[in-house]
FIDREN-564851 format. One line per 4 residues: number of its first residue (from 1); their letters; for each residue z, x, y of N, C-alpha, C. Coordinates in pm, 1 decimal. Last residue first. Layout:
NUM) a) Z,X,Y,Z,X,Y,Z,X,Y | ...
END
This chain:
217) xxxx) -3569.1,-1225.7,5748.9,-3444.0,-1298.8,5721.7,-3405.2,-1386.7,5839.6 | -3924.4,-1288.6,5771.4,-3804.8,-1213.0,5806.6,-3680.3,-1294.7,5777.9 | -4157.1,-1330.5,5502.7,-4091.9,-1378.6,5624.9,-3964.7,-1299.4,5647.9 | -4367.7,-1064.0,5384.1,-4265.4,-1166.7,5363.9,-4205.2,-1206.7,5497.2
213) xxxx) -4717.0,-1033.6,5461.0,-4580.0,-980.7,5467.5,-4479.9,-1092.8,5448.0 | -4964.9,-1105.3,5216.9,-4902.0,-1139.9,5343.6,-4761.2,-1084.5,5345.5 | -5122.7,-829.1,5042.3,-5041.1,-950.8,5047.4,-4986.9,-977.0,5187.7 | -5392.9,-708.5,4962.9,-5318.5,-695.6,5088.4,-5235.7,-821.9,5108.5
209) xxxx) -5481.9,-779.6,4715.8,-5464.9,-636.1,4742.3,-5385.3,-613.3,4870.4 | -5287.5,-1062.3,4602.5,-5406.0,-1000.1,4661.2,-5377.5,-853.6,4687.8 | -5144.0,-1161.0,4294.8,-5128.7,-1104.9,4428.4,-5258.2,-1042.8,4477.8 | -5172.0,-1237.9,4038.0,-5197.4,-1338.7,4140.1,-5187.5,-1284.8,4281.5
205) xxxx) -5101.6,-1013.1,3891.2,-5238.9,-1062.2,3883.6,-5271.1,-1160.7,3995.0 | -4852.2,-908.4,3864.0,-4918.2,-886.8,3991.6,-5059.2,-945.2,3994.9 | -4776.1,-968.6,3604.3,-4704.8,-1031.4,3713.8,-4771.9,-1012.6,3848.8 | -4971.7,-1074.8,3338.7,-4943.5,-964.3,3431.5,-4890.5,-1017.4,3563.8
201) xxxx) -4907.6,-1222.2,3080.7,-4911.9,-1278.9,3215.1,-4879.0,-1168.9,3315.7 | -5042.5,-1256.7,2753.6,-4985.8,-1173.9,2859.2,-5005.4,-1241.5,2994.7 | -4953.5,-1498.7,2519.5,-5054.6,-1451.6,2612.7,-4988.0,-1373.3,2724.6 | -4751.0,-1374.6,2250.2,-4780.3,-1470.9,2356.3,-4885.8,-1411.3,2447.9
197) xxxx) -4556.2,-1326.3,1961.5,-4683.3,-1302.7,2030.9,-4711.2,-1413.0,2132.1 | -4203.4,-1309.1,2025.6,-4315.2,-1372.1,1956.3,-4443.5,-1346.5,2033.9 | -4064.2,-982.2,2100.6,-4084.9,-1124.3,2124.6,-4203.2,-1177.7,2045.5 | -3945.9,-768.6,1828.1,-4011.2,-791.0,1957.1,-4031.2,-940.2,1979.0
193) xxxx) -3624.7,-731.2,1673.9,-3760.4,-785.4,1667.6,-3818.5,-803.9,1807.7 | -3452.9,-419.4,1729.1,-3457.0,-564.5,1718.8,-3600.9,-613.5,1727.0 | -3385.0,-134.1,1645.2,-3515.5,-195.6,1667.8,-3514.8,-345.3,1639.4 | -3151.5,-6.6,1646.0,-3190.5,-64.9,1518.1,-3316.7,-149.0,1530.9
189) xxxx) -3126.2,72.0,1908.9,-3133.9,174.8,1805.9,-3167.8,122.6,1666.9 | -3122.1,-168.8,2060.5,-3215.8,-60.2,2091.5,-3234.1,32.5,1971.7 | -2923.3,-323.2,1939.1,-3056.4,-379.8,1964.8,-3159.6,-269.5,1984.9 | -2705.8,-147.1,1951.3,-2765.3,-179.1,1821.4,-2904.6,-238.9,1837.8
185) xxxx) -2664.8,-159.0,2227.9,-2694.9,-29.7,2163.8,-2758.9,-52.3,2027.1 | -2596.4,-426.2,2253.9,-2718.2,-376.6,2317.6,-2762.1,-244.0,2255.7 | -2352.3,-428.6,2119.4,-2462.9,-508.4,2066.5,-2595.8,-460.9,2125.0 | -2208.7,-267.3,2297.6,-2229.2,-221.7,2159.7,-2346.0,-297.1,2097.0
181) xxxx) -2209.1,-432.0,2519.0,-2274.9,-301.1,2527.1,-2302.1,-244.3,2388.3 | -2053.1,-638.6,2423.1,-2194.6,-665.8,2452.0,-2272.2,-535.2,2464.9 | -1803.1,-521.8,2414.7,-1870.3,-549.2,2288.3,-2019.0,-578.7,2309.0 | -1769.7,-494.1,2693.0,-1740.0,-382.5,2602.9,-1810.3,-401.2,2469.0
177) xxxx) -1820.7,-741.8,2812.5,-1922.3,-636.8,2819.2,-1894.7,-520.5,2725.7 | -1598.5,-901.6,2801.5,-1706.5,-926.3,2705.8,-1804.1,-809.8,2700.0 | -1454.4,-820.5,3025.2,-1405.1,-789.4,2890.7,-1514.0,-803.7,2785.6 | -1616.8,-922.9,3233.7,-1589.6,-779.9,3223.9,-1545.8,-742.5,3081.9
173) xxxx) -1610.7,-1200.2,3173.6,-1736.9,-1126.1,3177.4,-1716.7,-976.4,3162.0 | -1343.6,-1266.4,3204.2,-1403.7,-1274.9,3070.8,-1532.0,-1193.8,3065.2 | -1331.7,-1236.2,3481.2,-1251.3,-1151.1,3394.0,-1305.2,-1149.5,3252.2 | -1506.8,-1444.4,3568.1,-1538.6,-1303.3,3592.4,-1460.1,-1209.3,3501.2
169) xxxx) -1502.9,-1717.2,3566.6,-1512.3,-1648.9,3436.7,-1535.7,-1498.2,3451.6 | -1487.8,-1781.1,3841.1,-1385.1,-1828.4,3749.6,-1383.9,-1746.8,3620.2 | -1551.7,-1516.5,4075.5,-1596.4,-1621.6,3985.7,-1486.8,-1656.7,3886.2 | -1566.1,-1424.6,4419.3,-1497.9,-1417.2,4290.5,-1538.5,-1537.8,4206.3
165) xxxx) -1883.8,-1332.4,4568.0,-1756.2,-1402.9,4568.3,-1685.6,-1373.7,4436.1 | -2114.5,-1202.8,4527.2,-2090.3,-1245.4,4664.4,-1954.7,-1313.9,4679.5 | -2293.6,-984.4,4327.9,-2161.3,-1045.7,4346.6,-2137.9,-1075.3,4494.4 | -2522.5,-856.4,4259.0,-2536.3,-987.1,4322.7,-2401.8,-1055.5,4346.1
161) xxxx) -2623.8,-530.6,4280.5,-2506.1,-613.3,4252.8,-2516.6,-744.2,4331.4 | -2920.9,-419.7,4139.9,-2852.6,-459.7,4262.7,-2739.7,-555.1,4225.5 | -3064.4,-138.8,3963.3,-2995.4,-266.8,3968.8,-2932.6,-292.1,4104.4 | -3371.3,-13.2,3817.2,-3249.1,6.9,3894.0,-3181.9,-130.7,3903.1
157) xxxx) -3593.9,92.8,3557.3,-3511.2,-7.8,3623.7,-3397.5,52.6,3704.7 | -3880.0,111.7,3410.2,-3805.0,199.1,3501.1,-3721.0,109.0,3591.8 | -3903.9,8.3,3089.6,-3908.5,-43.1,3226.3,-3820.2,47.1,3311.9 | -3880.1,76.8,2820.0,-3990.6,131.1,2899.7,-4011.1,60.5,3032.4
153) xxxx) -3647.2,3.4,2709.6,-3764.4,-75.9,2672.2,-3881.8,-44.3,2763.7 | -3452.6,147.7,2826.5,-3486.5,182.5,2688.8,-3604.1,102.8,2635.4 | -3436.1,16.4,3069.9,-3484.6,154.5,3067.0,-3523.9,196.4,2926.2 | -3330.7,-234.6,2989.2,-3463.8,-224.3,3049.3,-3518.4,-82.2,3040.6
149) xxxx) -3075.9,-159.0,2887.0,-3175.9,-224.3,2802.7,-3315.9,-207.6,2861.1 | -2953.0,-41.9,3116.3,-2967.7,31.4,2990.5,-3078.7,-28.3,2905.0 | -2950.8,-256.1,3294.6,-3030.5,-137.7,3326.1,-3055.5,-55.5,3200.2 | -2774.1,-425.4,3152.7,-2909.3,-469.8,3187.8,-3000.8,-350.9,3216.6
145) xxxx) -2534.8,-284.8,3134.2,-2608.6,-319.7,3012.2,-2753.6,-355.4,3043.6 | -2473.2,-271.1,3411.4,-2483.1,-150.8,3328.4,-2566.4,-177.2,3203.8 | -2457.0,-541.0,3507.8,-2565.2,-450.5,3548.6,-2582.5,-331.1,3456.1 | -2246.1,-705.8,3465.0,-2361.7,-722.0,3377.2,-2468.8,-615.5,3400.0
141) xxxx) -2062.4,-665.4,3663.4,-2017.6,-646.8,3525.2,-2133.5,-647.9,3426.2 | -2211.3,-729.5,3902.5,-2175.1,-592.0,3867.9,-2138.6,-573.4,3721.7 | -2475.7,-974.9,3845.4,-2345.2,-930.7,3895.1,-2307.8,-795.4,3835.8 | -2827.0,-904.8,3909.5,-2718.8,-974.9,3839.5,-2587.1,-923.2,3895.7
137) xxxx) -3145.3,-798.3,3899.9,-3053.1,-869.1,3988.8,-2952.4,-948.0,3904.8 | -3315.6,-496.7,3870.5,-3249.3,-604.8,3799.7,-3143.0,-666.2,3890.2 | -3620.6,-395.3,3967.1,-3482.3,-396.2,4012.8,-3417.9,-519.4,3951.6 | -3872.2,-203.7,3793.5,-3798.5,-326.4,3825.5,-3666.7,-296.4,3893.6
133) xxxx) -4183.2,-121.5,3663.6,-4075.8,-78.8,3754.2,-4004.1,-204.0,3803.4 | -4345.1,-255.8,3489.5,-4315.4,-115.6,3459.7,-4201.8,-61.3,3546.3 | -4433.1,-556.4,3338.9,-4351.6,-494.0,3442.7,-4321.2,-350.6,3401.1 | -4584.8,-732.9,3182.4,-4633.5,-597.7,3212.3,-4562.7,-534.4,3332.0
129) xxxx) -4508.9,-969.3,3078.3,-4539.3,-969.1,3221.5,-4584.4,-832.4,3271.8 | -4480.7,-899.4,2804.2,-4553.2,-1019.5,2844.6,-4598.9,-1011.6,2989.9 | -4349.5,-649.4,2789.0,-4459.9,-680.1,2698.0,-4542.5,-801.0,2740.4 | -4153.5,-639.5,3002.1,-4246.2,-529.0,2973.4,-4369.8,-577.4,2897.9
125) xxxx) -4025.8,-883.5,2992.4,-4074.2,-834.4,3121.0,-4179.5,-724.7,3100.2 | -3948.3,-885.1,2728.0,-4056.6,-973.7,2768.2,-4111.6,-934.0,2905.1 | -3740.5,-701.5,2736.3,-3857.5,-669.6,2654.3,-3975.4,-759.9,2689.8 | -3561.1,-829.6,2919.3,-3615.5,-696.5,2945.9,-3742.5,-669.4,2865.5
121) xxxx) -3504.1,-1077.8,2800.9,-3556.3,-1071.6,2937.2,-3623.1,-937.9,2964.4 | -3397.1,-999.7,2553.1,-3522.6,-1074.8,2558.9,-3585.5,-1065.2,2697.3 | -3159.6,-873.6,2642.6,-3260.4,-798.3,2567.5,-3395.8,-868.0,2574.5 | -3026.9,-1093.3,2750.4,-3069.2,-985.5,2838.7,-3176.1,-900.2,2772.6
117) xxxx) -3162.5,-1394.5,2604.5,-3064.9,-1285.9,2609.4,-3115.7,-1181.6,2706.6 | -3364.9,-1567.6,2670.8,-3241.1,-1623.9,2617.9,-3128.0,-1521.9,2614.6 | -3613.6,-1609.9,2825.0,-3518.7,-1500.2,2843.0,-3380.1,-1544.1,2799.6 | -3800.5,-1801.9,2827.0,-3757.6,-1754.7,2694.8,-3667.4,-1631.8,2705.9
113) xxxx) -3904.7,-1866.4,3067.3,-3800.3,-1955.1,3016.9,-3757.3,-1920.5,2874.7 | -3993.9,-1696.4,3327.8,-3983.5,-1668.7,3184.9,-3869.9,-1754.8,3131.1 | -4209.0,-1714.7,3608.3,-4099.4,-1772.0,3529.8,-4108.3,-1729.0,3384.4 | -4266.4,-1565.2,3924.9,-4306.8,-1582.5,3785.4,-4185.7,-1629.9,3706.6
109) xxxx) -4364.0,-1587.7,4261.0,-4260.7,-1616.1,4161.4,-4324.8,-1631.4,4023.5 | -4546.9,-1585.3,4457.9,-4474.2,-1460.4,4436.7,-4363.0,-1476.3,4333.3 | -4637.8,-1837.7,4491.2,-4729.5,-1743.1,4426.8,-4663.0,-1608.6,4399.6 | -4436.5,-1957.4,4640.5,-4446.0,-1987.0,4497.3,-4534.6,-1886.8,4424.5
105) xxxx) -4258.1,-1755.5,4869.4,-4384.5,-1816.9,4833.9,-4390.8,-1839.7,4682.6 | -3929.5,-1828.6,4976.9,-4015.7,-1744.0,4893.4,-4143.5,-1821.3,4859.2 | -3744.1,-1987.8,5119.5,-3856.1,-1925.6,5188.8,-3945.4,-1834.1,5108.5 | -3554.1,-2135.0,4998.2,-3505.9,-2028.1,5086.2,-3619.8,-1946.7,5147.1
101) xxxx) -3691.8,-2298.5,4831.5,-3621.3,-2362.5,4943.0,-3570.4,-2260.2,5043.9 | -3769.3,-2106.3,4645.8,-3870.9,-2166.9,4732.5,-3804.8,-2232.3,4853.8 | -3520.8,-2060.4,4523.3,-3589.8,-1953.1,4594.6,-3694.8,-2007.9,4691.2 | -3463.8,-2310.1,4402.8,-3376.4,-2256.0,4506.9,-3448.4,-2150.5,4589.6
97) xxxx) -3674.9,-2328.8,4219.7,-3654.9,-2433.5,4319.9,-3570.4,-2381.7,4435.4 | -3627.6,-2099.8,4059.8,-3749.1,-2111.8,4139.9,-3730.7,-2213.3,4251.9 | -3384.4,-2166.6,3936.2,-3393.1,-2049.7,4023.4,-3515.0,-2058.7,4114.8 | -3464.4,-2387.5,3786.7,-3361.0,-2403.7,3888.7,-3365.9,-2288.3,3987.2
93) xxxx) -3642.8,-2260.7,3614.5,-3692.0,-2363.5,3706.4,-3592.0,-2387.2,3820.1 | -3469.0,-2094.2,3471.5,-3575.0,-2034.9,3552.9,-3630.4,-2134.8,3654.4 | -3297.2,-2283.1,3340.7,-3245.7,-2187.0,3438.2,-3354.6,-2131.6,3528.8 | -3332.2,-2472.0,3148.7,-3400.0,-2495.4,3276.5,-3358.9,-2394.3,3383.1
89) xxxx) -3331.5,-2256.1,2872.7,-3324.0,-2396.3,2915.4,-3399.5,-2414.1,3047.5 | -3283.1,-1914.2,2991.7,-3308.8,-2017.9,2893.2,-3295.2,-2156.8,2952.3 | -3461.3,-1681.8,3209.0,-3342.9,-1747.4,3154.5,-3381.9,-1852.7,3052.2 | -3580.2,-1512.3,3483.8,-3576.3,-1511.1,3337.3,-3447.2,-1573.4,3286.9
85) xxxx) -3804.0,-1476.0,3736.4,-3683.7,-1549.1,3699.8,-3682.4,-1568.0,3548.7 | -3925.7,-1227.8,3919.5,-3937.8,-1279.1,3783.8,-3805.1,-1342.9,3746.1 | -4084.7,-1190.4,4223.8,-3960.2,-1225.4,4158.7,-3990.2,-1283.3,4021.1 | -4239.1,-941.5,4423.8,-4251.5,-1040.2,4317.3,-4116.7,-1063.2,4251.5
81) xxxx) -4198.2,-744.3,4602.3,-4302.3,-842.0,4635.3,-4307.2,-956.5,4536.5 | -3908.7,-588.4,4744.1,-3983.7,-634.9,4628.7,-4087.3,-735.5,4675.7 | -3818.3,-518.8,4989.0,-3783.3,-429.5,4878.7,-3855.9,-467.9,4749.8 | -3843.5,-674.3,5215.3,-3957.7,-593.4,5174.6,-3928.1,-495.8,5062.7
77) xxxx) -3649.6,-850.9,5276.5,-3632.4,-716.0,5330.7,-3747.4,-623.5,5292.5 | -3721.9,-1068.7,5128.1,-3740.8,-1075.9,5273.5,-3724.6,-940.1,5341.0 | -3648.7,-969.6,4873.7,-3786.4,-1010.9,4902.4,-3812.0,-1009.5,5052.9 | -3373.5,-940.3,4895.6,-3457.7,-825.2,4862.6,-3602.4,-851.7,4902.7
73) xxxx) -3307.8,-1208.8,4943.1,-3282.3,-1109.5,5046.7,-3362.7,-982.2,5021.8 | -3375.1,-1314.7,4694.9,-3448.7,-1359.1,4814.5,-3428.9,-1260.4,4928.8 | -3182.0,-1191.8,4535.9,-3323.7,-1163.1,4513.4,-3407.0,-1202.1,4634.6 | -2950.7,-1313.9,4639.1,-2967.1,-1168.1,4649.1,-3113.5,-1129.2,4631.5
69) xxxx) -3000.6,-1579.0,4564.7,-2987.6,-1544.0,4706.3,-3007.9,-1394.2,4727.0 | -2993.2,-1552.0,4284.4,-3116.2,-1592.2,4352.1,-3111.6,-1553.7,4499.9 | -2727.8,-1475.5,4244.0,-2836.2,-1389.5,4196.9,-2966.9,-1423.1,4269.5 | -2588.5,-1693.6,4345.5,-2576.4,-1564.3,4413.0,-2685.4,-1466.5,4368.7
65) xxxx) -2658.9,-1892.9,4157.3,-2692.7,-1908.2,4299.6,-2692.1,-1772.0,4369.5 | -2537.4,-1791.4,3928.6,-2682.5,-1801.4,3935.8,-2728.7,-1813.7,4080.2 | -2265.0,-1808.7,3997.1,-2324.7,-1680.5,3959.8,-2476.3,-1684.6,3975.5 | -2234.7,-2084.8,4044.8,-2211.8,-1988.9,4153.4,-2277.6,-1854.8,4122.8
61) xxxx) -2514.1,-2254.4,3884.8,-2373.4,-2215.6,3893.9,-2358.6,-2116.8,4009.0 | -2765.2,-2473.4,4022.4,-2719.3,-2342.3,3972.9,-2568.2,-2328.3,3979.0 | -2869.0,-2789.4,3893.0,-2803.2,-2713.8,3999.9,-2751.9,-2581.1,3944.9 | -2958.8,-2949.8,3689.0,-3055.3,-2901.9,3786.8,-2997.1,-2821.7,3900.5
57) xxxx) -2732.2,-2989.8,3533.4,-2790.4,-3103.2,3604.7,-2883.1,-3057.8,3717.3 | -2648.9,-2651.8,3561.3,-2609.1,-2783.2,3509.2,-2666.2,-2892.4,3598.2 | -2681.5,-2320.2,3444.6,-2721.7,-2423.3,3539.9,-2686.8,-2557.6,3478.6 | -2566.0,-1988.6,3386.8,-2554.8,-2132.4,3362.5,-2606.7,-2216.4,3478.8
53) xxxx) -2826.9,-1748.2,3439.0,-2687.0,-1783.0,3416.7,-2680.9,-1935.6,3410.5 | -3085.4,-1494.9,3414.2,-3033.0,-1629.7,3416.5,-2882.3,-1636.7,3396.9 | -3183.6,-1230.8,3633.4,-3136.3,-1277.0,3503.2,-3065.5,-1411.6,3514.3 | -3464.5,-1136.1,3787.9,-3341.4,-1210.0,3815.0,-3296.4,-1275.2,3684.9
49) xxxx) -3626.0,-857.7,3864.6,-3597.5,-939.1,3746.4,-3462.0,-1005.5,3768.8 | -3847.9,-776.0,4102.1,-3707.8,-816.0,4089.2,-3694.6,-906.7,3966.8 | -4060.9,-498.1,4075.3,-4043.0,-640.6,4049.6,-3893.1,-669.8,4039.5 | -4113.4,-253.7,4329.3,-4052.0,-295.1,4204.2,-4048.6,-447.7,4195.2
45) xxxx) -4203.9,-19.4,4515.0,-4273.7,-139.1,4469.6,-4222.7,-178.7,4331.6 | -3924.0,70.5,4722.4,-4025.9,100.9,4623.2,-4086.6,-28.9,4572.9 | -3700.9,155.9,4911.1,-3817.6,71.9,4940.0,-3932.2,112.6,4848.2 | -3382.3,153.2,4748.2,-3502.6,224.8,4792.3,-3620.7,130.3,4808.6
41) xxxx) -3101.9,-8.2,4879.8,-3204.1,-14.2,4774.7,-3329.0,58.2,4823.5 | -2937.2,-21.1,5097.6,-2936.3,103.9,5020.9,-3040.1,105.4,4909.0 | -2962.6,-279.8,5196.2,-3016.3,-168.1,5274.5,-3025.6,-39.4,5193.8 | -2826.4,-443.9,5010.9,-2972.8,-447.5,5018.9,-3028.1,-323.9,5088.1
37) xxxx) -2563.0,-299.9,4814.6,-2612.6,-369.0,4933.2,-2763.1,-350.6,4943.4 | -2506.8,-166.6,4582.8,-2418.6,-277.6,4620.0,-2461.3,-349.5,4747.0 | -2692.0,-45.4,4301.4,-2668.6,-52.9,4445.3,-2588.8,-178.5,4478.0 | -2739.4,187.8,4047.3,-2687.1,56.3,4082.0,-2646.7,57.2,4229.1
33) xxxx) -2802.0,442.0,3981.7,-2912.7,346.0,3979.3,-2866.8,203.9,4013.2 | -2606.5,627.8,3934.9,-2680.5,636.9,4060.7,-2802.2,544.3,4063.9 | -2626.0,552.3,3596.7,-2566.0,641.1,3696.2,-2659.2,657.8,3815.5 | -2722.0,407.4,3388.5,-2725.5,343.7,3520.5,-2661.1,428.6,3629.6
29) xxxx) -2690.0,547.5,3158.3,-2826.0,512.7,3196.3,-2834.6,449.8,3334.7 | -2420.9,568.7,3105.3,-2489.4,686.0,3160.0,-2630.3,654.4,3207.9 | -2341.7,332.8,2979.7,-2314.6,350.2,3121.5,-2391.1,465.3,3184.1 | -2410.7,391.7,2715.3,-2478.9,283.2,2785.9,-2462.3,300.1,2936.6
25) xxxx) -2223.5,597.2,2666.9,-2367.0,624.2,2662.4,-2444.9,518.0,2738.2 | -1982.6,459.6,2692.4,-2010.1,572.9,2780.4,-2159.6,604.1,2783.1 | -2010.2,275.1,2485.7,-2001.3,227.1,2623.1,-2028.8,339.1,2723.0 | -2005.7,451.9,2268.1,-2126.6,372.7,2294.5,-2125.1,321.5,2437.7
21) xxxx) -1743.7,550.3,2289.3,-1857.5,641.4,2302.4,-1986.7,565.7,2334.0 | -1592.3,313.6,2245.4,-1578.4,390.1,2369.8,-1701.0,478.5,2392.8 | -1673.5,243.9,1986.4,-1696.4,150.7,2098.0,-1691.0,224.1,2231.1 | -1581.4,466.9,1844.0,-1725.0,436.4,1847.7,-1757.4,343.8,1964.2
17) xxxx) -1305.4,438.7,1880.5,-1373.8,557.1,1932.6,-1523.9,531.2,1945.3 | -1262.7,200.0,1740.1,-1234.5,205.5,1884.1,-1307.4,323.0,1948.3 | -1332.4,292.5,1484.0,-1406.1,182.6,1546.0,-1386.6,182.3,1696.9 | -1141.3,486.2,1439.6,-1282.2,526.0,1444.7,-1367.3,417.5,1511.0
13) xxxx) -914.1,324.1,1433.0,-926.7,425.5,1538.2,-1072.0,471.0,1552.9 | -969.9,174.6,1201.8,-952.6,108.6,1330.8,-971.4,205.6,1446.4 | -972.9,372.7,1007.4,-1095.7,297.3,1033.4,-1089.6,226.5,1168.7 | -704.2,447.5,1022.9,-809.7,544.7,1055.3,-940.5,473.4,1088.2
9) xxxx) -585.1,208.2,939.6,-555.1,263.0,1071.6,-663.5,360.6,1115.0 | -681.6,187.9,679.2,-716.7,84.1,777.1,-691.6,133.1,919.6 | -559.2,414.9,568.9,-705.4,404.5,571.6,-749.0,302.6,676.1 | -291.4,340.6,594.5,-339.9,460.8,662.8,-492.0,456.0,676.4
5) xxxx) -285.0,116.3,429.7,-256.5,99.9,572.5,-307.6,219.7,652.3 | -335.0,240.8,183.9,-429.9,142.2,236.4,-410.1,122.9,386.6 | -106.3,392.8,153.0,-234.8,460.7,165.0,-339.1,366.1,225.1 | 83.3,190.7,124.4,91.2,280.1,239.1,-41.9,349.5,262.9
1) x) 0.0,81.8,-120.1,0.0,0.0,0.0,0.0,86.2,126.6
END
């Protein structure tokens, strides 16, 4: 019995060590690539990938609202020309409706309603929408994993923190990320299945060579 307890203790310690090491590796991919304000984001031609969050009865949750508002500010500041709203259910449609109401041209918005997980959003951005350079828009607790996934799926990604307030489930979000980072590491290193074959939708195809400048904030 004592020997069994020792073995279980060692296995437990090894598991904790593995989780810590994986989280450190995941975090290393976003070093100096996460920004907390619009002005500090480099003026590069990147697609803003806005990750989904809960929407109810056609209305965005606080987290989703703040992600869209942050993306619109990037757009109006000239930091991005195209917004890719990625989420499940009606999240992408809710994001589009809000963005248009805030002054974004519909032709500058692409929707991915199959972004059911962060992994799906990143791999579909690359394989379906042919995004090669992106700025990921989500809250701080979610950014490390998001940038890690996108960069490992051949999208040169940076991130912008969309946190504008405190959220009810924020503590849960931070704690969840420790294991979510491990799941992301397994997704990348154990080669999760690519998205179902679909017609490519190059995100810049609808843009003219000389797009109209975005409206000012």
